N, C-alpha and C positions, 0 to 999 in steps of 0.2 A: 465035534457038532453035527448036530442032526437038524434038520428044515422041516419045521411042517407046516404044509402048503395050506393057507385059506381056512385057517379056524376060525369060530365065529365069535367075535369080542363084542358084549355089552348086547346084543342082541341085534346091533346095526351096523356094525363094522367087520371088515375081512382083514387078516393080517396073516404074516407070513412072522412065525416066532422062531429066533434062535436059539437053543439047547445047547450048553456048553458041556463039558464034560463030567461035571459037577451036580446036571440035571438044575441049574439056574434057567428060567425059561422066562425071566423079565423082561428081558429084549426083544423088541419087537419092530415091525416094520406093518405100518397100518395103511389099508385106503378106504378112506371115509365116502359118503355117498354123495359130497360135492366134487371126489375128485382128487381130493388133496391125500399125498403122501406124507404120511408119520414117523418120524422115528420117536419111539417112545421105551420108556424105562417105567415098568407098570403102569400106571395111569398120568405119568409126567411126560408132556411132548418135549423134547428135546430139538428136533428139526421139524420143522413143515413146508413142504415145497407145494406151492399150489399147480392147478393145471396150466398156466400161464406160463410158470416156471419161476415166479419169482417165490423168495423163500424167506422164511424167518427162523431165527431159533432163539433158544434158552439165554436169557442176560439181554436180550435187547437187537443184539446183530441182524440185520436184514440186507436183502439184497432183491432191487428192483431189476427187472429184466431190460422194462421197458426203456428206461433213462440211464441203464445202466451203471446206477448208483449203488454203493453200498454204504451201509449206516452200521456205524457202532453204537453201541448201547454203555452203559456203565461200565469200566474197568474195574476190576479187580486188582491192585496191587501199584503201582508204578511203573512206567516206562523208563528204559534205562539209558534206549537210545534212539537218534531219528539217520535213517539212511543218508547218503551222502554228505554234500559240505564240507567245508574246511574246519579247522581247528581257528575258534575264535569269531567264527561266524554267530549270528543271530537270527532265529526264523523269526515271521512275521505273516500275519494274510495278506498277502497279495489280492486277493479277492475272496468272496463267499464261500466257504469251505475249501479252498486253496492256500496251503502252505508255499511260503518262498525263503531264501535264505540272505538276511540282506550282508553285502560283500564285507571284508573288513575294512575299519578305517586305521587311521595312522595314528602314532601314539601322541597324547595330549585333545584328540579331538572328542568331541561330546555328542550324544545320540541327542536329534530334533527330530519333532511331529514338522510335518509338511503339511496339515491338516486334511478333513475328511477321509478320503479313503485312500490318498496317495501313501506311496511307501515310505515309513521313514531313512533319515538319511545322519551323515557324521556329517559336524561342523567342525572348525575350526577356532577355539573362542577367540574373543574383539574384546580385552581387558578396558572397560570403561575406567578413564582416570580424571581425577582432579589433581593439578600438580603445581608446586614448584619449581620451575626449573629454570635458571637464572646462569646463564655462560656471558653473559655482559652484565657483571654484577654491579656498575655503576649507574646510580637510577634507580635501583629497584624498588622504590617506595610503595608504599600502598595507593598511593595516587595513580600511579599508571601500570598496576600490577594486580588489580581488583583488590578484593579483600585478603589477600593472600601475599601481600607485598611486605617487605622486612621495614623495621622500624628502629628506629635509636632508642636505647634507656641506658640508664645509669647518669652517671656525673662525665657528658663527652666535654672534649675540647672545642674550644669557637673554632676551631677546621674542622672539626669531625661531626660525621664521616665527610671522607673527600677521596677523590678517583686520584689514583698513580699508577703512572708506570703502563707497560701495556703487557696483559697476559701471555701467557706461554704458549694458550690455544689458540692467539692469532686476534684475540678481541680486544678491543678498548674498555676496559671496566673492572681493574681491581678495587674492591670498596675497602678503605681503611678507618677502623675506629680508633679513638686517642683517647684516653681517659687525661682529665683537664689539670691536674695536680695532685700529691701525694696523698696517699689515703682516699682514694676517690677510683670508680671504677666506672667501664664502659662495657655496655652491651649491645648486641646487633641482631634481632629476634623476628623471627615471621609475626606479622599483623595479627594473625589468627592461631590459636594453638592447634597444633596438631595431638591427635588421639592415638592411643595407642595400638586399640584394637581395630583400627582403621588401616595400619600400615599394613600394606601389601604381603600377604605369607610367601609367594612363590613371586613379588615383583621385583622392581630395581631396588625397592625400600629406600633409604636416605642415604645422601653421597655429598662429602663437603669437601672443597680444596682449601686448603688456608696456607698463610706463611705465617710463624710466629715472630715477635720481634727478632733484631739482629743482635749479633754478639756485643757483648759490653752495654746492653741498659738492661739487662735482666735480674738485676737484684729488688729482692724485695717483691717479685712478681708472681702473679699466679694468673693462667691463661688456660680457659678449658673450651671444648668447642662439640657440640652435637644438640643433646634435648635436654632442656632444662626447664620448671616450672617457674624463674625468673631469674633473665639473664642481668639481673642489674645487682642479684646476689652472688658472692663468692662461696656460700654453702648453702643454695636453695633446698626445697622440703624433698624435690622430687627433682632426680637427674639420670642422664644416661649419658656419659660426656666424658673424653678421654681430657687428660689433664697434665699439665706440664707447671712446675711452682717451684719456687726457689725459699717461700717461706711458710708453706702450708705440706704438712707430711703427706705422704714419702715425698720428699725435697730431690729434686733433678732427677728424674723419671718421667717418663710417660705412663700414666694408670688411669685406668677406666674406674670412673666413679659414678655408684649409682649410689643416689639417696644419701649423700653426704657421709660415702664410706668407700674407701678403695677396695674393689673385688677382683684387680687384675693390675699386673704389672707387666708393660713391655720391655723387661729386661736385655738391654741391649742395644736398643734403639737410642740414639742420640737426640741430643736436643735438636740441632740441627740449625743451627742461627744462619737466617736467609733461604733454608731448603722450604721448598713445597711439601706438606702433608697433604694425604687423602685417607679420610674416616669413612667409612660405610656403617650403615646398622640395619638390619633386615629381620621383620618380625617370621620366627618357624611358626609358632601356636598361639594358643590360646593367651597364653603367658612368659613364653619363653622368646629369644633374640639371638642374635649371633650378630658381632659386632667385629670391625677390623681397623687396624690403622699401618700405613706406611710412609716411609719420606721416598716421594716419588723423584725428586730432583737426583738421590744418590741411587735410587732402586734397590732400596733395603729388602729385606724380611719382610712378609706382610704377617704381622702379629696379630693374632685372633684370641675372639672370648667368647662365650654363649653364656647366657645367664635369665634369671626370671625374674619377672617383675610383680612387685606386690599386689597388683590389680590390674585388670583390664582396661580398666576407666581414667589411668591417669592422662591427666591434661597438660601437655608439654607443649612448650614452643621449640622451633629448631635456630640455631644460631652460633653467638661465638661471645665470650664473655673476656676482659683483661683488667688487671687493677696492678695497685703498686701497694706500697702499704708505707715507703718511705723511700729517699734516695731522688734518683731524676724522677720527672715527671714524662708526658708522652709516652708511656708504655702502649704498641698497639697491636694490632691484628690485621692481616693482612686475609680479606677474603676473594675467591674467584671462581670461584662457583659454590653453587649449591644448591640442593632439589630434594624432596621427598614427595614420592607418590602414592597416590591413595586408590581405596576401590570405590566406587560409585557412591559410596554412603559416608561420605565424610559430611 
């Protein structure tokens, strides 16, 4: 490469022109009348440095030597990395033209704005719930539990509902419902319907602890607990409930009923006369759910079933049902605990 010093350019500029081995002399350093040093290719300015030391280059990048600020114009292509920081950290602007990295949160937290120019932060969610929760079941009617209290439906005996014994959890308040005679049924259901779409997908969902009739009085009897569109009916239109029956197929076995059909059988789970049972149901998706049943007196295996409902707007009550079609009357159902937790949009 050879250097030609101070070759006139355009009649008003002087330049140092570099000539490579092939004879290409398009690269040059030009000094203009204003004292700017310009690196050019042909007549295209690539880099200009003014007399004070500030500079600009093709593409929009510039440097202000007074403020010591570097400004970057439009970049071609995408940046692949930021220097520094830890895995999982999020960059944000802590001030004008100043980028910082937000420290990692913990599992389950969500990002919130703190308003204005304040830095964002991680926050632990607080789920707003409207819920039924009756540890002390006795007396939990609409009158003393607001619009979501429990109500009697069907043909109740004169003494139904009644309070009996002392609950195993230390609370006074087992509610017992009884039918009045043969070919009648008794139900105990929430005073307001629960809607499937409002069951918490990641919450506690529905829980019920109950005790079916004792041994010797189960002839021609059907019992189910869970969700139903009508707890006065033995075969409601919509239903998500665990059932035990001696006269409705399949007989003599705990089975899960959905809309009048058996969709799962808890094979091996005894009827357990005098035992307490626990059932749960949690929404797992827009139309899906998982339910369980177990005998908590004998600590049985937990039987589980996952299914899909026909629609997300099913209007269902929670509660229990007992009936008899013949034989001795006073078939009963004891309920110690029932709860159903919702999001805030119920």
